[in-house]
N, C-alpha and C positions, 0 to 999 in steps of 0.2 A: 396552287397553280398561279401562273402569270398569264395574262392575256395581252396579246399584242394587237393593237388596233391601228389600222392604217387610215389616216384621214387625208382626203383630197381637199385643198383649200377652195373655198368658194362654193362647195356643194352643201346642201342642206338635207340632213337625215334626221330621223327621230328615234329615240331609244328611251329605256326606262330610267337610266341615269342621265341627268342633263349635262351636256357638254357645251361650253361656249367657246367658239373660236374667234379671236380678235385679230384683225389685220390692220396695220396702219400704213398710210402712204400720204406724204405731203400734208402732215398734220390732220389728216382725216382718218377716222376710225370706222372700220366696217365690222359689224358683229354678226356672227353666224351661230345660231343655236341648234343643237341637236337634242331633241326631246322625245318623249315617248309617243309612238304612233299607236293607232288603234290595234295593230296586230303584234306590237312589241317585237318586230322583226328587223333584221339587219340585211342590207343588200350586200351579199358576199362578193359581188363583182367589184365593190368599191372598198370594202374593209376585210381585213384578215384577222381573225381572232386566234391568239396563241395561248394555250393553257399550260401552266406548269404541271408537270406530271405528279407532283406531290409536294408536301410542305418542305421548303428549303432544298429541293432537288436541283434547282437552277437549270432544269431541262424543260423544254417546251415542245408541244406538238400542236399542230394545226387542228382547230376545232371544225367539225362539220356542222355545228349548230349555227343557226342564223338568228339567235336571240342574245340579248345583252346579258352579261354575267350577273350572278346574284350578289347579295350583299357581303359575301365572305371574301371580298377582294379589296385591296387597298392600292392606291396609285404608287408606282415605283418611279421616283423622280430620277434615280441614277440611270436606269435603263432607258427611260423614255427620252425621246429626242426628235429633232427635225433635221432634214437633210440640209437646209439652208441656214442652220444656226438659230432658228426660232426657239424661244424658251417657253417651256410648258410649266404651268403651276396648277395645283389642285386645291380647291376649297372643299375640305372634307364635309363641312357642315351643310353646304348646299349641293354637294356632289357636282361641282362645276370645274371643268378643265379649261384653262385660259391659255391661248397662244398669242404672244405679242411679237410681231415682226413687221418689217417694212417691205417685204416681198412675198410673193406666193411661195408656199412651202408645203412639203409633204412630211407628215409626222408619224412616229411610231409610239404608241402609248401602251405601257405595261402596267398590269395590275398583279400584285402578289396575292397568293392565297394567305389568308390571315384568320386566325381563330379569335373573333371578337368576343367581348363580353356580351352577355345576353340577359335582358331583364326577363326573369321567369314569371314574376307575379307582382302585383301591387295590391296590398290590403289597405283598408282605410278605417278611420274612426271619425264620426261626425258629431257635431252639435248643431244648434240652430244657426250658428254664425261662423262655423269653422269646419275645415276638412283637413285631417292629418293623414298623409299617405306614407306608407312604409314599403320600401322597395326591396324585393328579393331578386338578386342578380347572380348569374353564374359567371365566374371569372374566366376569361379567355387566356390568351398567351401571356398577358401581362396583368398585374393587379389593377383594380379599379382605383382611380385617384379622386374623381369628382363626380358629383351628381348634379343634374340640371332639371329644374322644375318649371313648368309653365301652366298657367290657367287661362282658359278662354283665349288662346293664341296670343297671350301677352309675352313680354320679354322673358327669356329663361333666367332663372335665379340659380346661381352657382352655390353649391354646398359641399362640404366634406362629409356629410352624413347621409345615411340612407333613409332618413325620415324628415319630413317637412310639413309645416302647418300653414295653410292658407287661412288668414283671419279676416274679420270684418266682412263676412259674406251675408247674403240674404237667406232667410230661412225658406225651406221648401223649394229650393232652386237647384237645378241640375247644372253642374259645371264640367267643362271639358278639361281634363288634366292630361298633360303630356310630360313624359319623363324619359331621359336618356342618360347613359353613363359614359364616362371617358376614362380610358386606362392610362397608365403611366407613359405610353408611347404617344398619347394624344389621339388615339383612335376611338371614335364614338360607336356606341351600340345603335341598333335600330331604335327609333322612337317608339315608346310604348304609350298607347293612348287608352284612356278609360274615362267614362262618364260617371260622376258621383253626385248624389243629391244630398243637400243639407237636411237636417232634421226638421220636422214640423214643430211648431211651437208648443211647448208644455207650459202651462201655468205652474208656478211653484207648488201649488196644492196638488195638481195632477201628477207632477213629477214625483212627489213624495209618495203618493198613493200607488202609482203604477210602477215606479222604479225602485224606491227605497223599501216600501213594505212588501215583504214576501210571505211571511206568516208571523203570528204573534211571537214577539221576542227577538226576531231577527233584526239586526241593526237597531236594537233598543226600541222598536216601535210596536205598539199594541193597538189592535182594532177593537174599539169598545162597542161590540155588538151584543154583548152578554153571552157569547158562545166561545168556548175555548177549552183546551185540554191541559192548560198549565195551572199551577197553584193559584187559587183565589181568582180565577177567571169569572166566577159568579159575582165578584165584587166590582166588575166593570160598571161604567156609567150608563151603558146601554143607549148612548146617544149617537152611535155610529161615528164617533170621532176617532182620530188616530193620534195617540199620545206617546211622547217619548218618556221612557222610564229607565232607571238604572244609574250606574255610577257616572259614566261620562259618554253618552251616545254622541254620534257624529251629527249634531243638529245645529251647527253654527251657520249663521247667515251674515254676510257683509251688507250693512245698510248705511246709506248716506255717503258712500265713497265708491269711486271707480278706480282707485289706485291699484297697482299690481299687487302690492302687499297691503292687506287690510289691517289697519291699526286696531289696537285693543278697544279704543273708544268707539269704533264702528262695528264691533262684533256684537251680535245678538244671538239668542238661542231660541229654537222652536219649541214652544210648549206643546203644540199639536196642530192638527188640521181639523177644522170644524166646518163641515159643509164644503164650500169652495174657498174658504179663507184660512190663511196661516196666521197663527197667533205667536208673536215674538215677545221676548223679555230681554232687556239689556243685560249683557254679560257682566258688567260691573255696575256698582252703585254710583249714582250721581251725587251722593252726599247724605248726610243725616239731617232729617227734618222732623218737625212735629206732624202728626197725622192731620191735625186741623190746619196746619200751615203757620200757626202763630202761637206764642205762649199766652196771648191774650184771648184766644178763641178756644173755649172748652167744649164746643158742640161737636158731636160725632155724626152730623149729617153731612154726607159727602159733597153735596152741592154747595155747602157753605164753607168748605175747606179751601183755603187758598193754596194748599199743596196741589189740589186738583185744578182749580180754576186758573191759577197764575203760574205756579212753578212747573207743573206738568204740561198744561195745555196752552201756555203762552211762551214761557222762557225756554223750556226744553224743546217744544215743537218748533220754535223759531230758530233753533240751531241748524235746521235743515233748509235747503233751498226749496222753492215751491214745487219743483219736480218731484223731490223726495216726499214732501208733505202730501202730495196728491196720491201717493201710493198707500197712504194710511187711511183706513176706513173709519167712518164715524160709527161708534158702537154704543149700544145700550148697556151701561154698566150698572149692575145691581150690587148694592153695598151692605145689605143687611144679613145678619145671621144670629143664631142664639148660642148661648154659651155651651150648652150640652151637645148640640148637633155639630158645632164647628170646632170645639175644643176637646170635648170628651166623647166625640163620636169618631167613627171610621171615615175614610175619605168619601165613601158613597153617601153617607148621611149628610156630610158637609155639602156635597154636590147637589143633593136634592133640595136642601134648604136654600142654597145660594142661587142656583140657576136652573134647577130641574123643572119639569113640566108643572109640578105642583109646588113650585117655590113659594116659601113664605116671606121672601125678601120684599119689603115694602118701600124700599128706597132705590130709585133709579136715576141715572143721569146720562145724557147723551153727550159724548165727547170722543175725541180720537185717542187720547192717552188715559190709561188707568194703571192699576196695580194688579198683581196676581191674586187669585182667589185662594182660599184655604185649600179647596180640593185640588187646585193646580199643584200645590206643594205636595199634598198627600199622594197623588198619582205619579209624581215624578220619582218616587222611590221604587225600588224593585217590588214586583207584585207580591213577594212573600210578606210584605208589611201592610198590604191593603186591608187586612182585617184587624189591624192594630189601632187602638184609640190614638188619635192625634196628640193627645196629651202625653203619651208615652213614645213619641216618635224619635227620641234621641238615638235609639239603636239603629235607625235607618240612615243616619247621616252619611256613612261611607258608601252607600248605594243610592243616594238621592242627589242627582245632578243639580237641583235647584238650591241646595243648601250652601250658603255662603260662609257660615261660621260666625255670623254677626246677628244682632237683633235687627230684624227686617220687617217692615210693615207689609200687611196684606190690605186689600181694599175693604175687607169685611169688618163692619162695626158689630158691637153686641147690642141687639135690639132691646134687651131688658133695661139697659141703662142709657143715659144721654151723653156720657162723656168717655166712653171706652171703645176700643177697637182691638182687633186681634193681630198678633205679629208672630213671626217665627223667632223663637228664642235662640240665643247663640249656642245653645247645646243641642238644638234640633227639634224641640217639641213646640206645639202651638200654645201660646199664652196670651193673656189680655193685659192691656194697659188698664189697671183696675181703677176703681172709683177714688182711690187715694192719689194715684199718679196717673192721670188720664191722657187723652189725646193731645193735650197741650203741655204735658210734663215730660213725656218720653221722646227722646230724639233717637230715631231708628233709621237704618239704611233704607234707601228708596231706589227701586229699579223700575223704570217705566215699562209698561206693557201695552202693546197695541196689536190690532189685526191688520193684515195687508188686504188691499182690495183684491177681489177675485180675479182680476185680469192681469195681475203681476206675473211676468213671464220668467221662468227659470232659464238661465243662460249657461252656467257652468258650475263646477265645484263638486266636491265629494262630501262636504259637510263637516270636515275636520276644522280645527281652529286655524291650521296653516293653509287650508284649501277650502274655505267656507263656501256655501252656496252663494252664487252671484245671480242677481236679478236684473231685468232690463232697465 
């Protein structure tokens, strides 16, 4: 339909669509606003509303209604006009009609019936610092050409897509999101308004426990409570840790970088969640070193190793800014084991000797950076191997994400001797740097290991190598 509206200059009326009438005389501008009144009613003695009888009929009939037309009408510039030549224009975004003339005038304003696009629904996905809105809209007479997004009454952002992400938001905060669409004729839909709250903060540990772990084996994660229905669940550590196992679980973390693309040098992998701390190991080796740190040092006491005191806890640690260093927890590292429990035992026997409640390890050292334990390597394999002696672990390599395919040091020395330590052989089994070629004769790969502080917050990421977990 079309509506014909008769305006008398100088009169002030109020309606739901704002109309601004401007008159100019001798360089002075007089502005008259017609806005919504309390009753949303029109004085029919002053205005006549003419409705089009149907879409594109070009026939009109006088309306007996005294209310302003609804949103399904657009201004018809060709039919609208004024008796004394005044020119009318319509700002569709603000729903304002403007008349500019230097004399009093009487105007006729037409609105056409128009099938606008309609926003049917908005769905959203949130993180602690972002909101992504997805717009579902019904096309009207013409296709949708653009989408406009606003947050907290800010400027609208134009987009060609029906999805938009607002970033750098505050966690646990409700935001007012407004969206409208514009079709190819330039006609806007009604603004759709929705309030959306960002996520509450998850620590990385809690995120893994509450969002990644579903049940044993799903996402490569196993809860070591000693209870399970899968093969070798009785071989769990029973320390209530959550450990990643299998060929290539999605356990990647970007550490030390906030770049959009995380470089390989900043990729780490999660060994597991222990209490409220996440334990990481560097994805790649930092080089080959002596366990003792020097060819001149034959001692297998970890506190005397310059690999520990200098290379790991000074040189490597200082590669990070103080902000990143502060995310790393000081840990008590135990470095003792015996040959039969940790080489010719199963992963659980290595765990009990190395760090278990009744641990026989008699060598400890407090530091931020260490190396992996024998049992870390053992439990990284698929559970089908957890009852296999670590000396025969070469069959596990294709389903053990910790296996690099090179000789690699662990933190565990052999207590029976004073110059030996255990390493992962390049074929996959656990072996020792024996008394003929000890800790200062073998050059093996080194991957730093550390625990994150319990307050480190999860920000985003799915844990894949291309989309690693991001932390605050």
